[in-house]
C-alpha positions as CSV (number, residue, x, y, z in Angstrom):
1,M,16.1,-24.5,-7.1
2,T,18.4,-23.2,-9.4
3,P,22.2,-24.4,-7.8
4,M,23.5,-21.2,-6.2
5,K,26.8,-20.7,-4.2
6,S,26.0,-20.8,-0.7
7,R,27.5,-20.7,3.4
8,L,26.2,-22.0,6.7
9,L,26.1,-18.9,8.7
10,K,26.1,-19.5,12.6
11,C,23.2,-17.0,13.8
12,L,22.7,-18.0,17.4
13,P,23.7,-21.3,19.7
14,W,20.4,-23.4,18.2
15,C,20.5,-22.6,14.7
16,Y,21.8,-22.2,11.4
17,L,21.0,-19.8,8.6
18,L,21.8,-21.4,4.8
19,A,22.1,-18.3,3.3
20,S,23.3,-17.3,0.0
21,I,26.1,-15.1,-0.9
22,T,24.5,-12.1,-2.6
23,P,24.4,-8.6,-1.2
24,P,21.7,-8.0,1.6
25,L,18.3,-8.3,1.0
26,R,16.4,-5.0,0.3
27,A,12.8,-5.1,1.6
28,G,12.3,-9.0,0.4
29,V,12.3,-7.7,-3.6
30,A,10.4,-10.7,-5.1
31,Y,11.4,-9.4,-8.6
32,S,14.4,-8.1,-10.5
33,D,14.4,-4.5,-12.0
34,P,13.3,-4.1,-15.8
35,P,15.9,-3.8,-18.4
36,G,16.9,-0.2,-18.2
37,G,15.5,0.3,-14.8
38,W,12.1,2.1,-13.9
39,T,11.2,5.3,-15.2
40,Y,9.8,5.9,-11.8
41,I,10.6,4.8,-8.5
42,F,9.7,5.8,-4.9
43,N,11.4,4.2,-2.3
44,G,9.2,5.0,1.0
45,D,12.2,6.6,2.4
46,K,11.1,10.3,2.2
47,D,8.4,11.9,4.0
48,T,8.7,15.6,3.3
49,A,5.2,17.9,3.6
50,G,5.5,20.1,0.9
51,A,3.9,23.6,2.0
52,D,0.4,24.1,0.8
53,G,0.4,25.8,-2.8
54,S,4.0,24.7,-4.0
55,G,3.1,22.3,-6.0
56,F,5.4,18.8,-6.4
57,T,7.5,19.3,-3.5
58,S,6.5,16.5,-1.0
59,L,7.7,13.1,0.0
60,D,10.9,13.0,-2.3
61,G,10.2,16.4,-3.6
62,T,8.3,14.9,-6.7
63,W,4.7,14.7,-5.2
64,S,1.9,16.9,-4.7
65,H,-0.8,17.2,-2.3
66,D,-2.5,20.2,-3.6
67,N,-5.9,18.5,-4.6
68,I,-9.6,18.6,-3.2
69,G,-8.9,15.0,-2.4
70,D,-6.1,15.9,0.1
71,V,-6.6,17.8,3.2
72,W,-3.2,16.6,5.0
73,D,-1.9,19.0,7.6
74,G,1.8,17.5,7.1
75,S,1.9,15.7,9.9
76,K,3.3,12.6,11.1
77,I,1.4,9.6,12.8
78,G,1.5,9.6,16.7
79,G,2.6,12.0,19.3
80,A,0.2,14.8,21.2
81,F,-2.8,16.1,18.8
82,T,-2.6,19.4,18.5
83,P,-5.1,21.4,16.1
84,G,-3.6,22.9,13.2
85,V,0.1,21.2,14.3
86,N,-0.7,17.3,14.6
87,S,-4.2,16.3,14.0
88,P,-4.8,12.5,14.0
89,G,-3.2,10.1,11.3
90,G,-0.5,11.7,8.6
91,V,2.4,10.4,6.4
92,M,5.8,9.1,7.8
93,S,8.8,7.0,7.0
94,I,9.4,4.3,9.3
95,T,12.2,1.8,9.9
96,E,11.4,-1.7,10.6
97,G,14.5,-4.4,10.6
98,N,15.9,-3.7,7.0
99,V,12.9,-2.1,5.6
100,T,12.2,1.5,5.5
101,F,8.8,2.5,4.1
102,L,6.2,5.3,4.0
103,R,3.4,4.7,6.6
104,I,0.0,6.6,5.5
105,Q,-2.9,6.7,7.8
106,D,-6.2,8.6,7.5
107,T,-8.0,7.7,10.9
108,G,-11.5,8.3,9.8
109,N,-13.2,11.8,10.0
110,P,-11.2,13.9,13.2
111,S,-13.2,17.0,11.8
112,Q,-16.2,16.2,13.6
113,Y,-14.7,15.5,17.1
114,G,-13.8,17.8,20.1
115,C,-16.7,20.3,19.0
116,T,-18.1,22.7,21.5
117,I,-20.5,25.3,21.9
118,D,-19.7,28.9,22.7
119,P,-21.6,29.9,25.5
120,A,-22.1,33.8,24.5
121,S,-22.7,33.0,20.7
122,G,-24.0,29.4,20.3
123,E,-21.3,29.0,17.8
124,K,-20.3,25.3,17.1
125,K,-16.5,25.2,17.4
126,C,-14.2,22.0,16.0
127,P,-10.4,21.9,16.9
128,Y,-10.1,19.7,13.9
129,V,-11.6,21.7,11.1
130,D,-10.4,22.4,7.3
131,P,-9.5,24.1,5.2
132,L,-6.1,24.4,6.3
133,P,-3.9,23.2,7.7
134,G,-6.2,20.2,7.2
135,S,-7.7,17.3,9.5
136,N,-6.3,14.5,7.8
137,R,-9.6,13.3,6.8
138,K,-8.3,12.4,3.4
139,I,-5.1,11.9,2.3
140,Y,-4.2,11.9,-1.7
141,L,-0.6,12.6,-3.3
142,S,0.4,12.6,-7.0
143,H,3.2,12.4,-9.1
144,D,3.5,13.8,-12.5
145,L,4.5,11.6,-14.8
146,T,4.2,13.6,-18.1
147,A,6.8,15.6,-16.5
148,Q,9.0,12.6,-17.0
149,G,8.0,12.3,-20.8
150,V,5.0,9.4,-19.9
151,S,2.8,9.6,-22.9
152,D,-1.0,10.9,-22.8
153,T,-2.3,7.4,-23.6
154,F,0.4,5.7,-21.4
155,M,-2.3,3.2,-20.1
156,D,-4.0,2.3,-23.3
157,D,-0.3,1.9,-24.8
158,G,0.7,-0.5,-21.8
159,V,2.5,0.3,-18.9
160,T,4.1,-1.6,-16.1
161,L,3.4,-0.8,-12.2
162,S,5.1,-2.7,-9.2
163,F,4.7,-2.1,-5.6
164,R,5.1,-3.6,-2.2
165,A,2.7,-2.9,0.6
166,R,0.6,-4.1,3.6
167,V,-1.8,-3.3,5.7
168,P,-0.2,-2.4,9.3
169,T,-1.2,-4.6,12.5
170,P,-0.2,-4.1,15.8
171,K,0.8,-7.9,15.9
172,K,2.7,-7.4,12.9
173,A,4.0,-4.0,12.5
174,T,5.9,-1.7,14.4
175,G,5.6,2.1,14.4
176,P,2.9,4.2,15.7
177,L,-1.0,3.8,14.5
178,D,-3.4,6.6,15.7
179,P,-7.2,5.7,17.0
180,I,-10.0,5.7,14.6
181,Y,-12.3,8.8,14.3
182,R,-15.4,6.8,12.8
183,H,-17.4,9.4,10.8
184,G,-20.7,10.4,12.7
185,G,-19.3,8.4,15.6
186,A,-18.1,11.6,17.5
187,D,-20.5,11.0,20.5
188,D,-18.7,7.5,21.1
189,G,-15.1,8.9,21.1
190,P,-12.5,7.7,19.6
191,K,-12.0,3.9,18.8
192,P,-8.6,1.8,19.4
193,Y,-7.1,0.9,16.3
194,P,-8.6,-2.6,14.8
195,D,-6.0,-5.4,15.5
196,A,-6.9,-7.0,12.1
197,G,-5.7,-3.8,10.5
198,D,-7.9,-1.0,8.8
199,G,-7.4,-1.2,5.0
200,T,-8.9,0.7,2.0
201,L,-11.8,0.3,-0.5
202,I,-11.8,1.4,-4.1
203,N,-13.2,5.1,-4.0
204,D,-15.3,6.2,-6.9
205,Q,-13.0,7.2,-10.0
206,G,-10.3,4.6,-8.7
207,F,-8.9,6.9,-6.0
208,S,-7.2,4.2,-3.2
209,N,-3.9,3.0,-2.2
210,V,-1.5,2.8,-5.6
211,Y,-3.5,4.6,-8.7
212,I,-2.5,5.5,-12.0
213,S,-4.4,7.8,-14.6
214,Q,-4.4,9.1,-18.0
215,P,-5.5,12.7,-18.6
216,R,-8.5,14.3,-19.3
217,G,-10.5,11.6,-18.4
218,L,-8.8,9.1,-20.7
219,G,-9.4,6.5,-17.6
220,S,-8.0,5.5,-14.3
221,V,-7.2,2.2,-12.6
222,G,-6.6,2.2,-8.9
223,F,-5.5,-0.9,-6.7
224,A,-5.9,-1.6,-2.8
225,L,-5.5,-3.3,0.1
226,T,-8.5,-4.4,1.7
227,V,-9.4,-6.3,4.9
228,P,-13.1,-8.1,6.0
229,Q,-14.2,-5.4,8.2
230,D,-13.6,-2.2,6.0
231,N,-16.2,0.0,5.1
232,F,-17.0,3.7,4.0
233,T,-18.0,4.6,7.7
234,G,-16.1,2.4,9.9
235,N,-19.3,1.5,11.3
236,P,-19.6,-2.3,11.9
237,E,-23.4,-2.2,11.4
238,D,-22.9,-1.0,7.4
239,T,-22.0,-3.2,4.8
240,T,-18.4,-4.4,5.0
241,S,-16.2,-5.6,2.3
242,D,-16.4,-9.3,3.2
243,F,-12.9,-9.5,1.5
244,S,-8.9,-10.1,2.3
245,G,-6.6,-8.8,-0.1
246,L,-5.9,-7.3,-3.2
247,I,-8.8,-4.9,-5.5
248,M,-9.3,-2.9,-8.1
249,N,-11.7,-1.0,-10.3
250,R,-15.3,-2.9,-11.2
251,F,-16.0,-4.0,-14.3
252,D,-19.4,-2.2,-15.5
253,G,-19.1,-2.3,-19.5
254,V,-16.7,0.0,-21.5
255,D,-17.9,3.5,-20.7
256,I,-15.4,5.6,-18.3
257,K,-17.3,6.4,-15.6
258,A,-16.8,7.4,-11.6
259,A,-18.9,4.9,-10.1
260,I,-16.3,1.9,-10.6
261,G,-15.6,2.2,-6.7
262,F,-16.4,-0.3,-3.7
263,S,-20.0,0.9,-3.7
264,G,-20.7,0.9,-7.6
265,P,-22.9,-1.4,-10.1
266,G,-21.0,-4.0,-11.9
267,E,-18.7,-6.5,-11.3
268,F,-16.2,-7.1,-8.2
269,R,-11.9,-7.7,-9.2
270,G,-9.8,-8.8,-6.5
271,I,-7.1,-11.4,-5.3
272,A,-7.4,-13.0,-2.3
273,L,-4.7,-12.5,0.2
274,D,-3.6,-12.1,3.6
275,P,-3.3,-8.1,3.3
276,S,-1.4,-8.2,6.6
277,D,1.9,-9.6,5.3
278,W,4.2,-7.9,2.5
279,H,3.3,-8.4,-1.0
280,E,5.0,-7.6,-3.8
281,F,2.8,-6.8,-7.0
282,W,3.8,-7.0,-10.4
283,I,1.2,-5.3,-12.9
284,Q,0.5,-4.5,-16.4
285,V,-2.3,-2.7,-17.5
286,K,-3.2,-2.1,-21.4
287,K,-6.3,-1.0,-23.6
288,D,-8.8,-4.0,-23.4
289,K,-8.5,-5.2,-26.8
290,T,-12.2,-7.3,-26.7
291,E,-13.9,-3.7,-26.0
292,M,-16.0,-5.4,-23.5
293,G,-14.3,-2.8,-20.5
294,N,-11.5,-0.3,-20.8
295,F,-8.4,-2.2,-19.5
296,E,-6.6,-5.3,-19.3
297,V,-4.9,-5.7,-15.8
298,S,-2.2,-8.6,-15.1
299,V,-1.6,-9.2,-11.8
300,F,1.5,-11.0,-10.7
301,A,2.8,-11.3,-6.7
302,D,4.9,-12.4,-4.4
303,G,7.4,-13.9,-7.5
304,S,4.9,-16.1,-9.4
305,T,5.3,-15.5,-12.8
306,T,1.7,-16.7,-13.9
307,P,-0.8,-13.7,-13.7
308,T,-4.1,-13.6,-12.4
309,V,-6.1,-11.6,-15.6
310,F,-9.0,-9.0,-15.3
311,I,-11.0,-6.8,-17.4
312,V,-12.0,-3.6,-15.9
313,T,-13.6,-0.4,-16.3
314,G,-11.8,2.9,-16.5
315,G,-12.5,5.8,-14.0
316,D,-12.8,9.1,-15.0
317,G,-9.9,10.5,-12.7
318,S,-11.2,14.2,-13.6
319,K,-12.0,15.4,-9.8
320,V,-8.9,15.2,-7.5
321,I,-5.6,15.5,-9.7
322,D,-4.5,18.0,-12.4
323,T,-6.9,16.9,-15.5
324,E,-3.8,17.8,-17.9
325,I,-1.0,15.1,-16.7
326,S,-0.2,11.7,-16.5
327,A,0.0,10.8,-13.1
328,L,0.6,8.3,-10.6
329,G,-1.1,8.5,-7.1
330,I,-1.1,7.2,-3.6
331,G,-3.8,7.2,-1.0
332,G,-7.1,7.8,-0.3
333,T,-9.7,10.5,-1.2
334,K,-13.2,9.8,1.1
335,T,-13.8,11.4,4.0
336,V,-16.2,8.8,5.8
337,E,-13.5,6.5,5.1
338,S,-10.6,5.4,7.6
339,W,-7.2,3.4,6.7
340,A,-3.5,2.7,7.2
341,L,-1.2,1.3,4.2
342,D,2.6,0.8,4.7
343,L,4.3,1.0,1.1
344,D,7.9,-0.1,0.8
345,F,8.1,1.2,-2.8
346,V,5.7,2.0,-5.9
347,A,7.4,1.8,-9.5
348,I,6.5,2.7,-12.8
349,K,7.6,1.9,-16.4
350,P,6.2,3.0,-19.5
351,G,5.6,-0.5,-22.2
352,L,4.6,-4.0,-20.8
353,V,7.4,-5.6,-19.2
354,A,7.5,-9.4,-18.6
355,P,8.2,-10.1,-14.5
356,V,11.4,-12.1,-13.7
357,A,11.7,-13.6,-10.2
358,S,14.6,-12.7,-8.3
359,R,17.0,-15.2,-7.2
360,P,16.1,-16.5,-3.8
361,R,17.4,-14.5,-0.8
362,I,17.0,-14.9,2.8
363,E,18.5,-13.1,5.7
364,I,17.9,-13.3,9.7
365,A,18.1,-10.8,12.6
366,R,17.2,-11.0,16.5
367,D,13.7,-9.8,17.5
368,G,13.8,-9.8,21.2
369,A,13.0,-13.8,22.4
370,R,12.4,-14.5,18.5
371,V,14.3,-14.7,15.3
372,K,13.0,-13.0,12.0
373,L,13.9,-14.7,8.4
374,T,13.4,-12.7,5.6
375,F,13.3,-14.0,2.3
376,T,12.1,-14.5,-1.1
377,G,11.0,-17.8,-2.8
378,K,10.2,-20.6,-0.4
379,L,11.2,-21.2,3.2
380,Q,12.7,-24.4,4.0
381,S,14.0,-25.9,7.2
382,M,15.6,-29.0,8.2
383,D,16.9,-30.4,11.7
384,T,20.8,-31.7,10.8
385,V,22.9,-30.9,8.6
386,K,22.5,-34.4,6.8
387,G,18.6,-34.1,7.1
388,Q,16.2,-33.3,4.2
389,W,14.9,-30.0,3.3
390,A,11.3,-29.6,4.0
391,D,8.9,-26.8,3.2
392,V,7.8,-24.7,6.1
393,P,4.0,-24.7,6.3
394,N,2.0,-21.5,5.6
395,A,5.7,-19.1,5.9
396,V,5.7,-15.7,4.3
397,S,8.1,-13.8,5.0
398,P,9.2,-12.2,7.4
399,F,8.8,-15.5,9.3
400,S,9.5,-15.5,12.9
401,A,11.0,-18.7,14.8
402,D,11.0,-19.2,18.7
403,A,14.5,-18.3,19.9
404,A,14.1,-21.2,22.6
405,G,13.5,-23.8,20.0
406,S,16.0,-26.7,19.2
407,Q,18.6,-26.1,16.5
408,K,17.5,-25.6,12.8
409,Y,18.7,-24.9,9.4
410,F,16.9,-22.6,7.1
411,R,17.5,-22.0,3.3
412,S,15.5,-20.4,0.6
413,A,14.4,-22.2,-2.6
414,R,12.2,-21.6,-5.9
C-alpha cells in the first residue's frame, strides 16, 4: 500500500472507518483522468429527450436519437404506461448514494402487446406502435465526435475509451425497472424484470451498450455487459449467451463486416466478471498491426494496469448513425432483444493513454439496517485498532455490512 495520510472516522457506535483525507469519492472512479483531461465525458446526470428531428439535442445536449436504430419515445422508466406518452422502458438519470447515473431500459418489443381487433373493420390495433412517438423497442443515441475535431481514422490511429457501468438487478440497484415484453410473447403477457438482471448482446455491426465508429464503413467496435440468460428473444428455450461479463466484437478475419455480433461466425471475445456489480473499464483501441483482424483492443478493469488484449473484426457501422461522422454511441438497436444498463460515465480521448490507478479511497453511508462502503482498491478490515489488517474476501464496491455486527475498522489499500 502506498503511504497516505489517514484518520479514524467514527461512523456508528460499533464501526470505525479508516478514511484517506481526500475529496469525497466520486462514483468509485478507479483510474485518474488522462493528462489534459478527456476530449469528451458524459457523467450520466442528464436525461433530456431532444425532439424528433432536432439532431444532437438529447441527454446533455450533444446526443442524437434521430436514427433508424432508435424508437425512444422520450419517456423515463416506471409510471403508468400510456401509448404515445410513456411506453415501457426509457431513459432516466438516477441518484443512488453518491452516484448519479443514466439508466437505459429496452423492455423488448412492447409494440406487439395490448392489441385488439376492431369489430367493425376487423383491423388489428396495437397501442405501442411506431413510427412516432415510438415504442422504446430499441433505444440508441450517438454523440458526434467529428464536431469535436476527432479524425476519421481515430480508431486506426489509437483511441482511449473509459466507462463505468453495471447491469441493474433488484437486489443491488435502486430505481424503477419495467417488466419485460418478450418478442413473440404477447399471448403470455409481460414478465417481471429478472432477478439476475437483463444484459445486452453485441448486435450486428457492433452496436451495443458502448460503441465507437469511424465514418464511411471504416470500422466500429462495441462493448456490452452480458448475463448468462441473455438472448435475442427473451425466450429461455432459445440459445442464451451462457456468459457473464464484458463482451465485444467477434474475431472473424480482416474484412470489415456486419456479422460480428453474438450470433455471427468467428471467435467469441469477452472478459468474465459479475456484471451486476459496478465495473470501470479503461480501453485502448488501435489498428491491428498483425493484419489478422481490424483492431487490437486492450481492456483494463477496476484499477488494474495489466490489460487483457484481443484482436477483433470491425463492424461496418453503416446502418444506424450518420455515416459521415466519427461517433460514440450508447444503447442497443435490436428490436427483439430486451436489456437494461446503468451507465455512470463514458469518456473518450484520441491517442493511446496508459491507465493510472487512482489512490485508494473509501467512504461510508447508512443503508437502512446496514451500512454501505464504497471504495476503490482493495477492502481490508480488522476488529481492533491494534489488530492486523486482512482482506475482506470477495469484496466489491459497494460493500454492504450488517449494522448489528461487532465493532470493525475498514480501509482501502492497493
